[in-house]
C-alpha positions in Angstrom: -18.3 7.7 -0.3 -18.0 11.3 0.5 -18.0 14.2 -2.0 -15.9 17.1 -2.5 -17.8 20.0 -0.9 -18.7 23.3 -2.5 -19.6 26.8 -1.2 -22.7 26.5 0.1 -24.3 29.7 -2.7 -22.2 27.9 -5.6 -24.2 27.3 -8.6 -25.0 23.9 -9.8 -21.6 22.5 -11.9 -22.5 20.4 -14.7 -19.0 19.1 -14.7 -19.6 17.7 -11.1 -20.0 14.2 -12.1 -17.1 14.1 -14.2 -14.9 16.3 -11.3 -16.5 13.6 -8.5 -15.9 10.7 -11.1 -12.3 11.1 -11.4 -11.6 10.5 -7.1 -10.8 6.5 -7.5 -8.2 7.2 -9.9 -6.9 9.9 -7.6 -7.4 7.4 -4.8 -5.1 4.6 -7.0 -2.5 7.1 -7.5 -2.4 8.7 -4.4 -1.9 5.5 -2.5 1.0 3.7 -4.8 2.9 7.1 -4.5 2.8 7.3 -0.9 1.7 3.5 0.8 -0.6 5.4 3.0 -4.5 5.1 2.6 -4.8 8.0 5.3 -2.0 9.7 3.3 -4.1 9.4 -0.1 -7.2 10.5 1.0 -5.5 13.6 2.8 -4.3 14.1 -1.0 -7.2 13.5 -2.5 -9.3 16.0 -0.3 -7.0 18.9 -0.8 -6.6 17.8 -4.9 -10.4 19.2 -4.3 -10.2 21.8 -2.5 -7.6 23.5 -4.8 -10.0 22.7 -7.8 -13.2 24.2 -5.3 -10.5 27.2 -4.5 -11.1 28.2 -8.1 -13.5 30.4 -9.5 -16.2 29.4 -12.2 -14.5 30.8 -14.6 -11.2 29.7 -14.2 -12.2 25.7 -13.6 -14.1 26.7 -17.2 -10.8 27.4 -18.5 -9.1 24.5 -17.7 -9.1 22.0 -21.1 -9.0 18.6 -18.8 -10.5 19.0 -15.3 -8.8 15.0 -15.0 -5.7 15.4 -15.9 -5.3 19.1 -13.9 -6.7 17.0 -10.6 -4.1 14.2 -11.7 -1.2 17.1 -12.2 -2.3 18.5 -9.0 -3.0 15.5 -6.7 0.8 13.9 -8.2 2.6 17.5 -7.0 0.9 16.9 -3.3 2.3 13.3 -3.8 6.2 14.7 -4.6 6.1 17.2 -1.8 4.9 14.8 0.7 7.1 12.0 -0.6 10.2 14.3 -0.2 9.0 15.3 3.8 8.3 11.7 4.4 12.2 10.5 4.1 12.3 13.1 7.0 9.8 11.4 9.3 10.4 7.6 7.8 13.7 9.0 9.6 12.0 10.0 12.9 9.6 6.5 12.8 10.3 3.9 16.0 11.3 0.4 13.6 11.2 -0.2 9.9 8.4 1.6 8.0 5.8 -1.1 5.7 3.2 0.3 3.8 -0.1 0.2 4.5 -2.0 -3.4 3.9 -4.8 -3.3 1.9 -8.3 -6.1 2.7 -9.9 -7.0 -0.3 -13.1 -6.5 -1.0 -14.6 -9.6 -0.1 -13.2 -9.3 4.0 -16.2 -6.5 4.1 -18.9 -8.5 3.0 -22.2 -7.2 4.7 -20.5 -4.3 6.0 -19.6 -1.2 3.6 -16.3 -0.9 3.2 -14.4 2.7 4.4 -12.9 5.3 2.5 -10.8 5.3 0.3 -10.1 1.4 0.8 -13.2 0.9 -2.0 -11.2 2.9 -3.9 -8.5 1.3 -4.8 -7.5 -1.9 -7.5 -5.6 -4.5 -6.0 -3.3 -5.6 -8.7 0.8 -6.3 -9.1 1.0 -2.8 -8.6 -0.1 -3.0 -5.1 1.7 -5.7 -4.0 3.6 -5.3 -0.9 7.0 -6.8 -2.3 6.6 -4.0 -5.2 5.5 -0.9 -2.6 8.4 -1.9 -0.8 10.5 -1.8 -3.2 9.0 1.9 -3.9 10.0 3.2 -0.8 14.2 2.9 -1.7 13.4 4.9 -4.8 13.9 8.6 -4.4 10.5 10.8 -4.9 11.3 12.0 -8.1 11.7 7.9 -9.6 8.6 6.9 -7.9 6.7 9.3 -9.3 7.6 9.5 -13.1 7.6 5.4 -13.0 4.3 5.2 -10.9 2.5 7.6 -13.9 4.3 6.1 -16.6 5.0 2.7 -16.2 1.5 2.1 -14.2 -0.6 4.9 -15.3 0.6 5.0 -18.8 1.0 9.4 -18.8 3.7 10.1 -21.5 6.9 11.8 -20.8 6.4 14.7 -21.6 3.4 15.1 -18.9 5.4 13.5 -16.5 7.7 16.0 -16.8 5.4 18.7 -16.4 4.8 17.5 -12.9 8.0 16.0 -11.6 9.5 19.5 -12.7 12.2 18.2 -15.2 12.7 17.7 -18.3 10.8 14.5 -20.5 14.6 12.9 -20.8 15.6 13.0 -17.4 12.0 11.6 -16.7 12.8 8.5 -19.1 15.8 7.8 -17.1 13.7 8.1 -13.5 11.9 5.9 -14.6 14.8 3.3 -16.4 16.4 3.5 -13.2 13.4 3.2 -11.4 12.5 -0.1 -13.3 16.5 -1.5 -12.5 15.7 -1.1 -9.0 12.4 -3.2 -9.4 14.5 -5.6 -11.6 17.3 -6.4 -9.1 15.0 -6.9 -6.3 12.2 -8.5 -7.8 11.6 -12.6 -8.4 8.7 -13.7 -10.3 6.3 -14.6 -7.7 5.1 -18.5 -8.0 1.3 -18.5 -9.1 -1.2 -17.0 -6.6 -2.7 -21.3 -6.2 0.6 -21.9 -4.9 1.1 -19.1 -2.9 -2.7 -19.3 -1.3 -1.4 -23.4 -0.7 2.2 -22.4 0.9 0.7 -19.7 2.6 -2.3 -21.4 4.2 1.0 -24.7 5.3 2.7 -21.7 7.1 -0.2 -21.2 9.5 -1.4 -24.3 10.2 2.6 -24.9 10.8 2.4 -22.4 12.8 -1.2 -22.9 14.8 0.8 -26.7 15.9 4.0 -24.6 17.0 5.7 -27.0 14.4 9.3 -25.4 13.9 10.5 -27.5 12.0 7.7 -27.2 9.5 8.0 -23.6 9.3 11.7 -23.6 8.3 10.8 -26.2 5.7 8.6 -23.3 4.1 11.1 -20.9 4.3 13.4 -19.8 1.7 17.4 -20.3 4.1 17.3 -16.6 3.7 14.4 -15.1 4.2 13.0 -11.8 6.0 10.8 -11.2 8.7 9.5 -7.4 9.0 7.6 -6.1 11.1 5.6 -3.0 11.5 4.8 -1.2 15.1 5.4 1.9 14.4 5.8 2.5 18.5 2.2 1.8 19.0 2.9 -2.0 19.2 5.4 -4.5 20.7 7.2 -5.7 17.5 11.1 -6.3 16.5 13.1 -3.3 15.3 14.8 -4.9 12.8 14.5 -7.4 9.8 14.7 -10.9 11.0 17.0 -12.6 8.6 17.3 -16.8 8.4 15.1 -19.3 7.9 15.2 -20.9 11.8 15.4 -17.3 12.9 12.1 -16.2 11.3 10.4 -19.3 12.1 11.4 -18.4 15.9 10.3 -15.1 15.6 6.6 -16.2 14.1 6.2 -18.5 17.0 7.5 -15.9 19.7 4.5 -13.2 18.1 2.1 -15.8 19.8 2.9 -14.7 22.7 3.3 -12.0 22.2 -0.6 -11.3 21.5 -2.0 -14.6 23.3 -5.6 -15.7 22.1 -4.5 -14.5 18.7 -6.8 -16.2 15.8 -5.3 -16.5 12.3 -7.4 -16.2 9.1 -6.4 -16.6 5.4 -6.7 -13.3 3.9 -6.0 -12.1 0.4 -3.4 -8.8 1.5 -3.0 -6.3 -1.5 -4.0 -8.5 -4.0 -1.9 -11.6 -2.5 -2.9 -14.4 0.3 -1.9 -13.6 3.6 -2.8 -14.1 7.1 -4.6 -12.0 9.1 -4.2 -12.1 13.0 -7.7 -11.5 14.9 -8.1 -11.1 18.7 -11.1 -10.1 20.7 -13.2 -9.3 17.1 -10.3 -7.0 16.6 -7.4 -7.0 13.9 -3.9 -7.4 16.0 -2.0 -8.3 12.4 -1.6 -8.7 8.7 0.5 -10.4 7.5 1.9 -10.1 3.4 4.3 -13.0 2.0 6.5 -12.9 -1.1 6.7 -16.6 -2.2 8.9 -17.9 -4.8 9.6 -21.2 -5.9 7.8 -23.4 -3.7 9.5 -21.1 -0.8 8.6 -17.9 1.3 11.2 -15.3 1.0 9.9 -12.4 2.7 7.0 -11.7 5.7 6.2 -8.0 6.1 3.9 -8.4 9.6 2.2 -5.0 10.0 1.1 -4.5 13.9 1.0 -0.9 13.7 -2.9 0.2 14.8 -3.0 3.1 12.6 -2.2 1.1 9.3 -4.9 -1.3 10.3 -7.9 0.8 10.6 -9.1 -0.3 6.9 -9.7 -3.6 8.3 -13.0 -4.7 9.5 -13.8 -5.4 13.1 -16.3 -8.2 14.4 -16.3 -11.2 14.1 -15.2 -13.0 10.8 -14.2 -16.5 10.0 
């Protein structure tokens, strides 16, 4: 793990350990707000840069360094979210949040920063992150700060630049979006069984079995970012999604499928020549797969380990 840089002639900072200990919290916040590990790390680095750009008296005048760091990081994220809308319009194909591996995937290896600092819970599952993408930047920031990290609305208001009442309304609107788009997921053990059955049917080329595992209105979305071969629009319908899954095999010959945890839920990882070439996240409701997200953009697969893993 890297530590924030200090000036070479700086006096020892008695509060350094407390400042550095906030790094995990800032990484968790920034990833949930931006959906990108790379962008989250940039935000954390910029936050610490601003802290150490202050003089020692200025730092000592800060009542709560942890709260200061959170405010700065959240404001940087808010600015990035606003500019990201224009960038996403130029993005080639569909944009999917960057998938996160489980720490077990790195057994015997050192996880890369900041992947080892993001806590895997229901606020990072792919279905949740995709809904966040539909929110306005103020909605997303207000909701994540209040509902996920439990910041009171007066503090949220200071970050978002609106009144506490307005931030309360933003969070309410965000919750409404979530309720309208998310059904309760199946228990994790059932999800794992269904994803495993999907893997075996996929490997066998059994289209009827694949269709049987998919909800009739299932949707498949791929993200190649112009860097890897992928459909540019979501594929809809069980048969169409099943056929596209089989088509991926022809697009990536020699691929091996592995059952892995993706953003805290059962998923699949495609490996070829000891490199991760696709990561698939699933949304399973009752006994059917309702949505599949396939990330192929290599820029979003850097946190997945290289080398043989079976």
